[in-house]
mmCIF file of the C-alpha atoms, coordinates in Angstrom:
data_MODEL
# 
_entry.id   MODEL 
# 
loop_
_atom_site.group_PDB 
_atom_site.id 
_atom_site.type_symbol 
_atom_site.label_atom_id 
_atom_site.label_alt_id 
_atom_site.label_comp_id 
_atom_site.label_asym_id 
_atom_site.label_entity_id 
_atom_site.label_seq_id 
_atom_site.pdbx_PDB_ins_code 
_atom_site.Cartn_x 
_atom_site.Cartn_y 
_atom_site.Cartn_z 
_atom_site.occupancy 
_atom_site.B_iso_or_equiv 
_atom_site.pdbx_formal_charge 
_atom_site.auth_seq_id 
_atom_site.auth_comp_id 
_atom_site.auth_asym_id 
_atom_site.auth_atom_id 
_atom_site.pdbx_PDB_model_num 
ATOM 1   C CA . UNK A 1 1   ? -8.561  -12.274 0.304   1.00 0.00 ? 1   UNK A CA 1 
ATOM 2   C CA . UNK A 1 2   ? -4.996  -11.368 -0.653  1.00 0.00 ? 2   UNK A CA 1 
ATOM 3   C CA . UNK A 1 3   ? -3.834  -8.009  0.701   1.00 0.00 ? 3   UNK A CA 1 
ATOM 4   C CA . UNK A 1 4   ? -0.792  -5.771  0.380   1.00 0.00 ? 4   UNK A CA 1 
ATOM 5   C CA . UNK A 1 5   ? 1.311   -6.251  3.493   1.00 0.00 ? 5   UNK A CA 1 
ATOM 6   C CA . UNK A 1 6   ? 2.617   -3.485  5.729   1.00 0.00 ? 6   UNK A CA 1 
ATOM 7   C CA . UNK A 1 7   ? 6.006   -3.453  7.480   1.00 0.00 ? 7   UNK A CA 1 
ATOM 8   C CA . UNK A 1 8   ? 6.535   -1.234  10.511  1.00 0.00 ? 8   UNK A CA 1 
ATOM 9   C CA . UNK A 1 9   ? 9.517   -0.920  12.882  1.00 0.00 ? 9   UNK A CA 1 
ATOM 10  C CA . UNK A 1 10  ? 9.156   0.872   16.218  1.00 0.00 ? 10  UNK A CA 1 
ATOM 11  C CA . UNK A 1 11  ? 11.352  1.687   19.186  1.00 0.00 ? 11  UNK A CA 1 
ATOM 12  C CA . UNK A 1 12  ? 13.186  4.492   20.973  1.00 0.00 ? 12  UNK A CA 1 
ATOM 13  C CA . UNK A 1 13  ? 15.100  6.865   18.741  1.00 0.00 ? 13  UNK A CA 1 
ATOM 14  C CA . UNK A 1 14  ? 18.328  5.882   20.495  1.00 0.00 ? 14  UNK A CA 1 
ATOM 15  C CA . UNK A 1 15  ? 17.918  2.404   18.995  1.00 0.00 ? 15  UNK A CA 1 
ATOM 16  C CA . UNK A 1 16  ? 15.985  3.053   15.784  1.00 0.00 ? 16  UNK A CA 1 
ATOM 17  C CA . UNK A 1 17  ? 18.343  5.695   14.387  1.00 0.00 ? 17  UNK A CA 1 
ATOM 18  C CA . UNK A 1 18  ? 21.454  3.479   14.745  1.00 0.00 ? 18  UNK A CA 1 
ATOM 19  C CA . UNK A 1 19  ? 19.448  0.647   13.164  1.00 0.00 ? 19  UNK A CA 1 
ATOM 20  C CA . UNK A 1 20  ? 18.742  2.874   10.145  1.00 0.00 ? 20  UNK A CA 1 
ATOM 21  C CA . UNK A 1 21  ? 22.352  4.038   9.965   1.00 0.00 ? 21  UNK A CA 1 
ATOM 22  C CA . UNK A 1 22  ? 23.639  0.460   10.064  1.00 0.00 ? 22  UNK A CA 1 
ATOM 23  C CA . UNK A 1 23  ? 21.085  -0.637  7.494   1.00 0.00 ? 23  UNK A CA 1 
ATOM 24  C CA . UNK A 1 24  ? 23.114  1.169   4.843   1.00 0.00 ? 24  UNK A CA 1 
ATOM 25  C CA . UNK A 1 25  ? 26.086  -1.141  5.347   1.00 0.00 ? 25  UNK A CA 1 
ATOM 26  C CA . UNK A 1 26  ? 24.230  -4.386  6.051   1.00 0.00 ? 26  UNK A CA 1 
ATOM 27  C CA . UNK A 1 27  ? 21.906  -4.536  3.047   1.00 0.00 ? 27  UNK A CA 1 
ATOM 28  C CA . UNK A 1 28  ? 21.950  -7.967  1.413   1.00 0.00 ? 28  UNK A CA 1 
ATOM 29  C CA . UNK A 1 29  ? 20.420  -8.205  -2.031  1.00 0.00 ? 29  UNK A CA 1 
ATOM 30  C CA . UNK A 1 30  ? 19.684  -4.477  -1.982  1.00 0.00 ? 30  UNK A CA 1 
ATOM 31  C CA . UNK A 1 31  ? 21.571  -1.277  -2.730  1.00 0.00 ? 31  UNK A CA 1 
ATOM 32  C CA . UNK A 1 32  ? 21.145  2.267   -1.484  1.00 0.00 ? 32  UNK A CA 1 
ATOM 33  C CA . UNK A 1 33  ? 19.499  4.814   -3.743  1.00 0.00 ? 33  UNK A CA 1 
ATOM 34  C CA . UNK A 1 34  ? 22.100  5.586   -6.392  1.00 0.00 ? 34  UNK A CA 1 
ATOM 35  C CA . UNK A 1 35  ? 21.003  9.187   -6.824  1.00 0.00 ? 35  UNK A CA 1 
ATOM 36  C CA . UNK A 1 36  ? 22.936  10.257  -3.733  1.00 0.00 ? 36  UNK A CA 1 
ATOM 37  C CA . UNK A 1 37  ? 25.824  9.158   -1.566  1.00 0.00 ? 37  UNK A CA 1 
ATOM 38  C CA . UNK A 1 38  ? 23.618  9.826   1.445   1.00 0.00 ? 38  UNK A CA 1 
ATOM 39  C CA . UNK A 1 39  ? 21.185  7.216   2.709   1.00 0.00 ? 39  UNK A CA 1 
ATOM 40  C CA . UNK A 1 40  ? 18.856  9.908   4.013   1.00 0.00 ? 40  UNK A CA 1 
ATOM 41  C CA . UNK A 1 41  ? 17.273  11.924  1.212   1.00 0.00 ? 41  UNK A CA 1 
ATOM 42  C CA . UNK A 1 42  ? 16.640  15.678  1.644   1.00 0.00 ? 42  UNK A CA 1 
ATOM 43  C CA . UNK A 1 43  ? 13.703  16.528  3.853   1.00 0.00 ? 43  UNK A CA 1 
ATOM 44  C CA . UNK A 1 44  ? 10.582  17.844  2.185   1.00 0.00 ? 44  UNK A CA 1 
ATOM 45  C CA . UNK A 1 45  ? 9.529   21.170  3.766   1.00 0.00 ? 45  UNK A CA 1 
ATOM 46  C CA . UNK A 1 46  ? 6.615   20.589  6.113   1.00 0.00 ? 46  UNK A CA 1 
ATOM 47  C CA . UNK A 1 47  ? 6.834   16.825  5.801   1.00 0.00 ? 47  UNK A CA 1 
ATOM 48  C CA . UNK A 1 48  ? 6.603   14.584  8.844   1.00 0.00 ? 48  UNK A CA 1 
ATOM 49  C CA . UNK A 1 49  ? 8.609   11.841  7.204   1.00 0.00 ? 49  UNK A CA 1 
ATOM 50  C CA . UNK A 1 50  ? 12.076  11.361  5.790   1.00 0.00 ? 50  UNK A CA 1 
ATOM 51  C CA . UNK A 1 51  ? 12.334  8.753   3.013   1.00 0.00 ? 51  UNK A CA 1 
ATOM 52  C CA . UNK A 1 52  ? 14.984  6.072   2.964   1.00 0.00 ? 52  UNK A CA 1 
ATOM 53  C CA . UNK A 1 53  ? 15.315  4.327   -0.382  1.00 0.00 ? 53  UNK A CA 1 
ATOM 54  C CA . UNK A 1 54  ? 16.628  0.867   -1.242  1.00 0.00 ? 54  UNK A CA 1 
ATOM 55  C CA . UNK A 1 55  ? 16.758  -0.672  -4.709  1.00 0.00 ? 55  UNK A CA 1 
ATOM 56  C CA . UNK A 1 56  ? 16.107  -4.381  -4.953  1.00 0.00 ? 56  UNK A CA 1 
ATOM 57  C CA . UNK A 1 57  ? 18.871  -6.358  -6.676  1.00 0.00 ? 57  UNK A CA 1 
ATOM 58  C CA . UNK A 1 58  ? 17.883  -9.755  -5.306  1.00 0.00 ? 58  UNK A CA 1 
ATOM 59  C CA . UNK A 1 59  ? 17.569  -12.526 -7.856  1.00 0.00 ? 59  UNK A CA 1 
ATOM 60  C CA . UNK A 1 60  ? 14.099  -13.961 -8.296  1.00 0.00 ? 60  UNK A CA 1 
ATOM 61  C CA . UNK A 1 61  ? 12.329  -10.701 -7.440  1.00 0.00 ? 61  UNK A CA 1 
ATOM 62  C CA . UNK A 1 62  ? 10.926  -8.085  -9.835  1.00 0.00 ? 62  UNK A CA 1 
ATOM 63  C CA . UNK A 1 63  ? 13.317  -5.077  -9.922  1.00 0.00 ? 63  UNK A CA 1 
ATOM 64  C CA . UNK A 1 64  ? 11.819  -2.403  -7.687  1.00 0.00 ? 64  UNK A CA 1 
ATOM 65  C CA . UNK A 1 65  ? 12.585  0.485   -5.364  1.00 0.00 ? 65  UNK A CA 1 
ATOM 66  C CA . UNK A 1 66  ? 11.395  0.377   -1.756  1.00 0.00 ? 66  UNK A CA 1 
ATOM 67  C CA . UNK A 1 67  ? 10.635  3.558   0.176   1.00 0.00 ? 67  UNK A CA 1 
ATOM 68  C CA . UNK A 1 68  ? 11.133  3.370   3.941   1.00 0.00 ? 68  UNK A CA 1 
ATOM 69  C CA . UNK A 1 69  ? 9.694   6.357   5.806   1.00 0.00 ? 69  UNK A CA 1 
ATOM 70  C CA . UNK A 1 70  ? 10.402  7.548   9.340   1.00 0.00 ? 70  UNK A CA 1 
ATOM 71  C CA . UNK A 1 71  ? 8.435   9.863   11.576  1.00 0.00 ? 71  UNK A CA 1 
ATOM 72  C CA . UNK A 1 72  ? 9.983   13.148  12.639  1.00 0.00 ? 72  UNK A CA 1 
ATOM 73  C CA . UNK A 1 73  ? 11.257  11.979  16.036  1.00 0.00 ? 73  UNK A CA 1 
ATOM 74  C CA . UNK A 1 74  ? 12.613  8.702   14.619  1.00 0.00 ? 74  UNK A CA 1 
ATOM 75  C CA . UNK A 1 75  ? 10.638  6.386   16.872  1.00 0.00 ? 75  UNK A CA 1 
ATOM 76  C CA . UNK A 1 76  ? 8.903   4.541   14.024  1.00 0.00 ? 76  UNK A CA 1 
ATOM 77  C CA . UNK A 1 77  ? 9.500   3.745   10.390  1.00 0.00 ? 77  UNK A CA 1 
ATOM 78  C CA . UNK A 1 78  ? 7.448   1.889   7.810   1.00 0.00 ? 78  UNK A CA 1 
ATOM 79  C CA . UNK A 1 79  ? 7.480   0.890   4.164   1.00 0.00 ? 79  UNK A CA 1 
ATOM 80  C CA . UNK A 1 80  ? 5.518   3.584   2.382   1.00 0.00 ? 80  UNK A CA 1 
ATOM 81  C CA . UNK A 1 81  ? 5.572   2.058   -1.090  1.00 0.00 ? 81  UNK A CA 1 
ATOM 82  C CA . UNK A 1 82  ? 7.370   -0.300  -3.437  1.00 0.00 ? 82  UNK A CA 1 
ATOM 83  C CA . UNK A 1 83  ? 7.664   0.970   -7.014  1.00 0.00 ? 83  UNK A CA 1 
ATOM 84  C CA . UNK A 1 84  ? 8.632   -1.437  -9.839  1.00 0.00 ? 84  UNK A CA 1 
ATOM 85  C CA . UNK A 1 85  ? 11.089  -0.426  -12.545 1.00 0.00 ? 85  UNK A CA 1 
ATOM 86  C CA . UNK A 1 86  ? 8.304   -0.916  -15.087 1.00 0.00 ? 86  UNK A CA 1 
ATOM 87  C CA . UNK A 1 87  ? 4.664   -1.897  -15.131 1.00 0.00 ? 87  UNK A CA 1 
ATOM 88  C CA . UNK A 1 88  ? 2.794   -2.637  -11.928 1.00 0.00 ? 88  UNK A CA 1 
ATOM 89  C CA . UNK A 1 89  ? 3.298   -5.120  -9.119  1.00 0.00 ? 89  UNK A CA 1 
ATOM 90  C CA . UNK A 1 90  ? 0.692   -7.727  -8.315  1.00 0.00 ? 90  UNK A CA 1 
ATOM 91  C CA . UNK A 1 91  ? -0.223  -8.224  -4.671  1.00 0.00 ? 91  UNK A CA 1 
ATOM 92  C CA . UNK A 1 92  ? 1.897   -11.374 -4.603  1.00 0.00 ? 92  UNK A CA 1 
ATOM 93  C CA . UNK A 1 93  ? 4.937   -9.643  -6.148  1.00 0.00 ? 93  UNK A CA 1 
ATOM 94  C CA . UNK A 1 94  ? 4.661   -6.673  -3.787  1.00 0.00 ? 94  UNK A CA 1 
ATOM 95  C CA . UNK A 1 95  ? 4.488   -8.973  -0.775  1.00 0.00 ? 95  UNK A CA 1 
ATOM 96  C CA . UNK A 1 96  ? 7.401   -11.129 -1.955  1.00 0.00 ? 96  UNK A CA 1 
ATOM 97  C CA . UNK A 1 97  ? 9.603   -8.026  -2.186  1.00 0.00 ? 97  UNK A CA 1 
ATOM 98  C CA . UNK A 1 98  ? 8.461   -6.769  1.215   1.00 0.00 ? 98  UNK A CA 1 
ATOM 99  C CA . UNK A 1 99  ? 9.031   -10.173 2.808   1.00 0.00 ? 99  UNK A CA 1 
ATOM 100 C CA . UNK A 1 100 ? 12.519  -10.368 1.245   1.00 0.00 ? 100 UNK A CA 1 
ATOM 101 C CA . UNK A 1 101 ? 13.413  -6.918  2.571   1.00 0.00 ? 101 UNK A CA 1 
ATOM 102 C CA . UNK A 1 102 ? 12.187  -7.947  6.008   1.00 0.00 ? 102 UNK A CA 1 
ATOM 103 C CA . UNK A 1 103 ? 14.199  -11.188 5.965   1.00 0.00 ? 103 UNK A CA 1 
ATOM 104 C CA . UNK A 1 104 ? 17.361  -9.734  4.376   1.00 0.00 ? 104 UNK A CA 1 
ATOM 105 C CA . UNK A 1 105 ? 17.640  -6.353  6.052   1.00 0.00 ? 105 UNK A CA 1 
ATOM 106 C CA . UNK A 1 106 ? 15.293  -5.941  9.006   1.00 0.00 ? 106 UNK A CA 1 
ATOM 107 C CA . UNK A 1 107 ? 14.572  -9.023  11.108  1.00 0.00 ? 107 UNK A CA 1 
ATOM 108 C CA . UNK A 1 108 ? 17.995  -9.809  12.633  1.00 0.00 ? 108 UNK A CA 1 
ATOM 109 C CA . UNK A 1 109 ? 19.330  -6.257  13.231  1.00 0.00 ? 109 UNK A CA 1 
ATOM 110 C CA . UNK A 1 110 ? 15.966  -5.084  14.587  1.00 0.00 ? 110 UNK A CA 1 
ATOM 111 C CA . UNK A 1 111 ? 15.856  -8.019  16.987  1.00 0.00 ? 111 UNK A CA 1 
ATOM 112 C CA . UNK A 1 112 ? 19.407  -7.261  18.122  1.00 0.00 ? 112 UNK A CA 1 
ATOM 113 C CA . UNK A 1 113 ? 18.313  -3.732  19.064  1.00 0.00 ? 113 UNK A CA 1 
ATOM 114 C CA . UNK A 1 114 ? 15.047  -4.942  20.608  1.00 0.00 ? 114 UNK A CA 1 
ATOM 115 C CA . UNK A 1 115 ? 12.942  -3.010  18.163  1.00 0.00 ? 115 UNK A CA 1 
ATOM 116 C CA . UNK A 1 116 ? 9.340   -4.022  17.537  1.00 0.00 ? 116 UNK A CA 1 
ATOM 117 C CA . UNK A 1 117 ? 8.745   -5.235  13.983  1.00 0.00 ? 117 UNK A CA 1 
ATOM 118 C CA . UNK A 1 118 ? 5.204   -5.705  12.664  1.00 0.00 ? 118 UNK A CA 1 
ATOM 119 C CA . UNK A 1 119 ? 4.588   -7.462  9.349   1.00 0.00 ? 119 UNK A CA 1 
ATOM 120 C CA . UNK A 1 120 ? 0.878   -7.535  8.596   1.00 0.00 ? 120 UNK A CA 1 
ATOM 121 C CA . UNK A 1 121 ? -0.805  -10.694 7.207   1.00 0.00 ? 121 UNK A CA 1 
ATOM 122 C CA . UNK A 1 122 ? -0.865  -11.262 3.458   1.00 0.00 ? 122 UNK A CA 1 
ATOM 123 C CA . UNK A 1 123 ? -4.501  -12.286 3.604   1.00 0.00 ? 123 UNK A CA 1 
ATOM 124 C CA . UNK A 1 124 ? -7.538  -10.547 5.082   1.00 0.00 ? 124 UNK A CA 1 
ATOM 125 C CA . UNK A 1 125 ? -10.645 -12.404 6.209   1.00 0.00 ? 125 UNK A CA 1 
ATOM 126 C CA . UNK A 1 126 ? -13.859 -10.413 5.983   1.00 0.00 ? 126 UNK A CA 1 
ATOM 127 C CA . UNK A 1 127 ? -15.153 -12.439 8.929   1.00 0.00 ? 127 UNK A CA 1 
ATOM 128 C CA . UNK A 1 128 ? -12.610 -10.633 11.106  1.00 0.00 ? 128 UNK A CA 1 
ATOM 129 C CA . UNK A 1 129 ? -13.800 -7.220  9.939   1.00 0.00 ? 129 UNK A CA 1 
ATOM 130 C CA . UNK A 1 130 ? -17.585 -7.574  9.950   1.00 0.00 ? 130 UNK A CA 1 
ATOM 131 C CA . UNK A 1 131 ? -20.128 -8.181  12.661  1.00 0.00 ? 131 UNK A CA 1 
ATOM 132 C CA . UNK A 1 132 ? -21.822 -11.580 12.607  1.00 0.00 ? 132 UNK A CA 1 
ATOM 133 C CA . UNK A 1 133 ? -25.037 -9.993  11.316  1.00 0.00 ? 133 UNK A CA 1 
ATOM 134 C CA . UNK A 1 134 ? -23.278 -8.112  8.503   1.00 0.00 ? 134 UNK A CA 1 
ATOM 135 C CA . UNK A 1 135 ? -21.332 -11.196 7.403   1.00 0.00 ? 135 UNK A CA 1 
ATOM 136 C CA . UNK A 1 136 ? -24.504 -13.306 7.402   1.00 0.00 ? 136 UNK A CA 1 
ATOM 137 C CA . UNK A 1 137 ? -26.379 -10.764 5.276   1.00 0.00 ? 137 UNK A CA 1 
ATOM 138 C CA . UNK A 1 138 ? -23.483 -10.358 2.849   1.00 0.00 ? 138 UNK A CA 1 
ATOM 139 C CA . UNK A 1 139 ? -23.155 -14.120 2.372   1.00 0.00 ? 139 UNK A CA 1 
ATOM 140 C CA . UNK A 1 140 ? -26.921 -14.385 1.911   1.00 0.00 ? 140 UNK A CA 1 
ATOM 141 C CA . UNK A 1 141 ? -26.776 -11.731 -0.798  1.00 0.00 ? 141 UNK A CA 1 
ATOM 142 C CA . UNK A 1 142 ? -23.834 -13.351 -2.611  1.00 0.00 ? 142 UNK A CA 1 
ATOM 143 C CA . UNK A 1 143 ? -25.376 -16.833 -2.440  1.00 0.00 ? 143 UNK A CA 1 
ATOM 144 C CA . UNK A 1 144 ? -28.597 -15.662 -4.092  1.00 0.00 ? 144 UNK A CA 1 
ATOM 145 C CA . UNK A 1 145 ? -27.513 -12.778 -6.326  1.00 0.00 ? 145 UNK A CA 1 
ATOM 146 C CA . UNK A 1 146 ? -27.312 -12.859 -10.096 1.00 0.00 ? 146 UNK A CA 1 
ATOM 147 C CA . UNK A 1 147 ? -23.592 -12.105 -10.400 1.00 0.00 ? 147 UNK A CA 1 
ATOM 148 C CA . UNK A 1 148 ? -24.079 -10.735 -13.889 1.00 0.00 ? 148 UNK A CA 1 
ATOM 149 C CA . UNK A 1 149 ? -26.218 -7.811  -12.723 1.00 0.00 ? 149 UNK A CA 1 
ATOM 150 C CA . UNK A 1 150 ? -25.333 -7.407  -9.055  1.00 0.00 ? 150 UNK A CA 1 
ATOM 151 C CA . UNK A 1 151 ? -28.113 -5.795  -7.029  1.00 0.00 ? 151 UNK A CA 1 
ATOM 152 C CA . UNK A 1 152 ? -30.383 -4.870  -9.942  1.00 0.00 ? 152 UNK A CA 1 
ATOM 153 C CA . UNK A 1 153 ? -33.134 -7.445  -9.385  1.00 0.00 ? 153 UNK A CA 1 
ATOM 154 C CA . UNK A 1 154 ? -35.782 -6.609  -6.728  1.00 0.00 ? 154 UNK A CA 1 
ATOM 155 C CA . UNK A 1 155 ? -34.966 -9.411  -4.262  1.00 0.00 ? 155 UNK A CA 1 
ATOM 156 C CA . UNK A 1 156 ? -31.206 -8.952  -4.648  1.00 0.00 ? 156 UNK A CA 1 
ATOM 157 C CA . UNK A 1 157 ? -31.650 -5.217  -4.115  1.00 0.00 ? 157 UNK A CA 1 
ATOM 158 C CA . UNK A 1 158 ? -33.466 -5.836  -0.821  1.00 0.00 ? 158 UNK A CA 1 
ATOM 159 C CA . UNK A 1 159 ? -30.733 -8.198  0.384   1.00 0.00 ? 159 UNK A CA 1 
ATOM 160 C CA . UNK A 1 160 ? -28.060 -5.700  -0.647  1.00 0.00 ? 160 UNK A CA 1 
ATOM 161 C CA . UNK A 1 161 ? -29.771 -2.859  1.233   1.00 0.00 ? 161 UNK A CA 1 
ATOM 162 C CA . UNK A 1 162 ? -30.121 -5.072  4.317   1.00 0.00 ? 162 UNK A CA 1 
ATOM 163 C CA . UNK A 1 163 ? -26.364 -5.686  4.288   1.00 0.00 ? 163 UNK A CA 1 
ATOM 164 C CA . UNK A 1 164 ? -25.533 -1.992  3.818   1.00 0.00 ? 164 UNK A CA 1 
ATOM 165 C CA . UNK A 1 165 ? -27.873 -0.972  6.658   1.00 0.00 ? 165 UNK A CA 1 
ATOM 166 C CA . UNK A 1 166 ? -26.374 -3.587  8.986   1.00 0.00 ? 166 UNK A CA 1 
ATOM 167 C CA . UNK A 1 167 ? -22.780 -2.716  8.113   1.00 0.00 ? 167 UNK A CA 1 
ATOM 168 C CA . UNK A 1 168 ? -23.439 0.977   8.720   1.00 0.00 ? 168 UNK A CA 1 
ATOM 169 C CA . UNK A 1 169 ? -23.863 0.024   12.386  1.00 0.00 ? 169 UNK A CA 1 
ATOM 170 C CA . UNK A 1 170 ? -20.430 -1.628  12.482  1.00 0.00 ? 170 UNK A CA 1 
ATOM 171 C CA . UNK A 1 171 ? -17.697 0.599   13.839  1.00 0.00 ? 171 UNK A CA 1 
ATOM 172 C CA . UNK A 1 172 ? -16.018 1.182   11.522  1.00 0.00 ? 172 UNK A CA 1 
ATOM 173 C CA . UNK A 1 173 ? -17.927 0.066   8.420   1.00 0.00 ? 173 UNK A CA 1 
ATOM 174 C CA . UNK A 1 174 ? -16.139 -2.105  5.888   1.00 0.00 ? 174 UNK A CA 1 
ATOM 175 C CA . UNK A 1 175 ? -13.603 -0.437  3.600   1.00 0.00 ? 175 UNK A CA 1 
ATOM 176 C CA . UNK A 1 176 ? -15.386 -0.178  0.197   1.00 0.00 ? 176 UNK A CA 1 
ATOM 177 C CA . UNK A 1 177 ? -12.213 -1.116  -1.683  1.00 0.00 ? 177 UNK A CA 1 
ATOM 178 C CA . UNK A 1 178 ? -11.898 -4.366  0.295   1.00 0.00 ? 178 UNK A CA 1 
ATOM 179 C CA . UNK A 1 179 ? -15.530 -5.139  -0.461  1.00 0.00 ? 179 UNK A CA 1 
ATOM 180 C CA . UNK A 1 180 ? -14.971 -4.541  -4.196  1.00 0.00 ? 180 UNK A CA 1 
ATOM 181 C CA . UNK A 1 181 ? -12.006 -6.922  -4.282  1.00 0.00 ? 181 UNK A CA 1 
ATOM 182 C CA . UNK A 1 182 ? -13.893 -9.549  -2.292  1.00 0.00 ? 182 UNK A CA 1 
ATOM 183 C CA . UNK A 1 183 ? -16.897 -9.381  -4.630  1.00 0.00 ? 183 UNK A CA 1 
ATOM 184 C CA . UNK A 1 184 ? -14.623 -9.982  -7.617  1.00 0.00 ? 184 UNK A CA 1 
ATOM 185 C CA . UNK A 1 185 ? -13.184 -13.023 -5.836  1.00 0.00 ? 185 UNK A CA 1 
ATOM 186 C CA . UNK A 1 186 ? -16.763 -14.269 -5.376  1.00 0.00 ? 186 UNK A CA 1 
ATOM 187 C CA . UNK A 1 187 ? -17.372 -14.217 -9.130  1.00 0.00 ? 187 UNK A CA 1 
ATOM 188 C CA . UNK A 1 188 ? -18.756 -10.743 -9.817  1.00 0.00 ? 188 UNK A CA 1 
ATOM 189 C CA . UNK A 1 189 ? -17.267 -9.008  -12.854 1.00 0.00 ? 189 UNK A CA 1 
ATOM 190 C CA . UNK A 1 190 ? -15.067 -5.946  -12.447 1.00 0.00 ? 190 UNK A CA 1 
ATOM 191 C CA . UNK A 1 191 ? -17.783 -3.619  -13.782 1.00 0.00 ? 191 UNK A CA 1 
ATOM 192 C CA . UNK A 1 192 ? -20.519 -5.065  -11.572 1.00 0.00 ? 192 UNK A CA 1 
ATOM 193 C CA . UNK A 1 193 ? -18.234 -4.967  -8.524  1.00 0.00 ? 193 UNK A CA 1 
ATOM 194 C CA . UNK A 1 194 ? -17.445 -1.312  -9.286  1.00 0.00 ? 194 UNK A CA 1 
ATOM 195 C CA . UNK A 1 195 ? -21.161 -0.478  -9.455  1.00 0.00 ? 195 UNK A CA 1 
ATOM 196 C CA . UNK A 1 196 ? -21.703 -2.163  -6.110  1.00 0.00 ? 196 UNK A CA 1 
ATOM 197 C CA . UNK A 1 197 ? -18.649 -0.401  -4.672  1.00 0.00 ? 197 UNK A CA 1 
ATOM 198 C CA . UNK A 1 198 ? -20.288 2.937   -5.546  1.00 0.00 ? 198 UNK A CA 1 
ATOM 199 C CA . UNK A 1 199 ? -23.675 1.849   -4.179  1.00 0.00 ? 199 UNK A CA 1 
ATOM 200 C CA . UNK A 1 200 ? -22.125 0.634   -0.931  1.00 0.00 ? 200 UNK A CA 1 
ATOM 201 C CA . UNK A 1 201 ? -20.032 3.765   -0.443  1.00 0.00 ? 201 UNK A CA 1 
ATOM 202 C CA . UNK A 1 202 ? -22.981 6.045   -1.181  1.00 0.00 ? 202 UNK A CA 1 
ATOM 203 C CA . UNK A 1 203 ? -25.235 4.066   1.175   1.00 0.00 ? 203 UNK A CA 1 
ATOM 204 C CA . UNK A 1 204 ? -22.760 4.121   4.066   1.00 0.00 ? 204 UNK A CA 1 
ATOM 205 C CA . UNK A 1 205 ? -21.968 7.823   3.535   1.00 0.00 ? 205 UNK A CA 1 
ATOM 206 C CA . UNK A 1 206 ? -25.672 8.695   3.412   1.00 0.00 ? 206 UNK A CA 1 
ATOM 207 C CA . UNK A 1 207 ? -26.509 6.778   6.586   1.00 0.00 ? 207 UNK A CA 1 
ATOM 208 C CA . UNK A 1 208 ? -23.582 8.341   8.430   1.00 0.00 ? 208 UNK A CA 1 
ATOM 209 C CA . UNK A 1 209 ? -24.630 11.823  7.293   1.00 0.00 ? 209 UNK A CA 1 
ATOM 210 C CA . UNK A 1 210 ? -28.199 11.201  8.452   1.00 0.00 ? 210 UNK A CA 1 
ATOM 211 C CA . UNK A 1 211 ? -26.918 10.044  11.842  1.00 0.00 ? 211 UNK A CA 1 
ATOM 212 C CA . UNK A 1 212 ? -25.109 13.366  12.224  1.00 0.00 ? 212 UNK A CA 1 
ATOM 213 C CA . UNK A 1 213 ? -27.857 15.675  10.959  1.00 0.00 ? 213 UNK A CA 1 
ATOM 214 C CA . UNK A 1 214 ? -31.038 13.955  12.169  1.00 0.00 ? 214 UNK A CA 1 
ATOM 215 C CA . UNK A 1 215 ? -30.631 14.655  15.915  1.00 0.00 ? 215 UNK A CA 1 
ATOM 216 C CA . UNK A 1 216 ? -30.138 18.370  15.235  1.00 0.00 ? 216 UNK A CA 1 
ATOM 217 C CA . UNK A 1 217 ? -33.207 18.449  12.982  1.00 0.00 ? 217 UNK A CA 1 
ATOM 218 C CA . UNK A 1 218 ? -35.263 16.619  15.625  1.00 0.00 ? 218 UNK A CA 1 
ATOM 219 C CA . UNK A 1 219 ? -34.255 19.176  18.253  1.00 0.00 ? 219 UNK A CA 1 
ATOM 220 C CA . UNK A 1 220 ? -35.364 22.044  16.024  1.00 0.00 ? 220 UNK A CA 1 
ATOM 221 C CA . UNK A 1 221 ? -38.680 20.321  15.339  1.00 0.00 ? 221 UNK A CA 1 
ATOM 222 C CA . UNK A 1 222 ? -39.211 19.645  19.062  1.00 0.00 ? 222 UNK A CA 1 
ATOM 223 C CA . UNK A 1 223 ? -38.485 23.294  19.896  1.00 0.00 ? 223 UNK A CA 1 
ATOM 224 C CA . UNK A 1 224 ? -41.316 24.371  17.620  1.00 0.00 ? 224 UNK A CA 1 
# 
């Protein structure tokens, strides 16, 4: 499943801050935010991050502005968002811009300063996020479900509940948004996947709430 990538740069402030300062003069295919002569934008009161902004001018990429955020002690920075000049970016477009920024502006200077750079994968496998039991039950549901109605038939409903109950035991449970996207990739319509997203989220939330409240209720009952 395609996923938006993350880019994070970490290291001691004595190395990361000079890296950020030099980034202003070493940008290739990018330009500094034109709204100010300063690379660092004004701090937001109470904020833990300071945004750095670069505007993409690289040919072959959708025009967009990239927001690089740093923590307060300047030991880590990460790409907080990439905003296109118009419309919305697809996952592929977002990742192409992020990868270009990494290749053009980050990889070599970060390596020179021995900073740690992490670029997350552009694809997520549910098998890596679910227990074997949960993955088996989810695949069993998808293989047998009527994709036009989701979990609305009796047998499909039972399979769906079995998956939700099993995944509630996984720590942590699956992100509902990832599940929704995966279901669409498996052939479920957007509307059906949204219904199942809500059912899954409600089921996980309910089970987790019961796990918190049931022991207390049992203790009260036992005391009586």
